N, C-alpha and C positions, 0 to 999 in steps of 0.2 A: 761777924768774926769769921776770918777764913784760916784754916792750919793746912799744911802740908809737910808730911812726913818724907825724908829723903836720905839715902846713904850716902855720904861724903867719899868719893873715889879717887880724888887727886893724891898724888903722892905724899904730899907733907902736911895734907888735911886742913884745917883752917887757921893755920897760922902765919904770922909775919904778912906777906905778900899778899896771899888770896884772902886773908882776914881784912887786910885795907880794901881792897875791891870791896867786899861785901859789906862793910859799912860805908864805904861811900854809895855804892847802890843803894843801901837801905836809907841812906839820907836823902836820897832823890824823891822820897814819897813822904806825904804828910801823915799817913796812918802810923799808930804807935806798932812796933815790931819787935818780936821777942823772938830768941832761939832757945828751945829746950832740949836738954841732953838728961838722961837719967833723973828726971823730975826736978833739975836745975833749971831755972829761967833766967835769961838775962836780956838786956836790951841790945836788940841787935844794931844798935846806932852807937854802941860804946865798944871801943877797942878793946878795952881792958876786960870789961864783960865776957865779950865773945873769947878772948886769948885765955880766959880763966876758966873755960869749960874743956879745955885740953881736947878738942876734936882732932882726931886723927884718921887716916885713912880706913874706911870699914866702919867708921862711927855712924849710928842712924841718929839723925837730928829730926826735931820738929819746928818748923817756920810758923809762928802765929803773927797775923797781921788783923789788925781793928781799926777801921776809920773808913774815910771817904774812898781811898784808892785802894783797899784792902786786896781785893782780887788780883789788881795790876801788880802790887807788890809782891804779893806771894808768889806769883806766876814769875815775875822777873828775878826774884833770888833763888827760884828754883832753878829755872835755866841756867843761872850763871854758875850753880853748883854742877848742875848736869853736864856744863861744857868744860869741865875741870879746870875752870878760870883761864880759859884759853891757851893752856899750857902746850 
């Protein structure tokens, strides 16, 4: 299991379009992936789950991946967030 903590810095947080990109990237991997915020953990492959966390700019989240490609998944999702979803 791999976990990475990151602060979301893009203007709108993880809502609508950025959340869709995040889910699409999560679905490229075989591993189980979760997003955790304030002790609530949701499936990173579920749009409703991710949106339900209400992740806004400046929010610290933890990405948790478990499976055969866990390191690649955690790195790719962290990179996506660090790029501010290429805004």
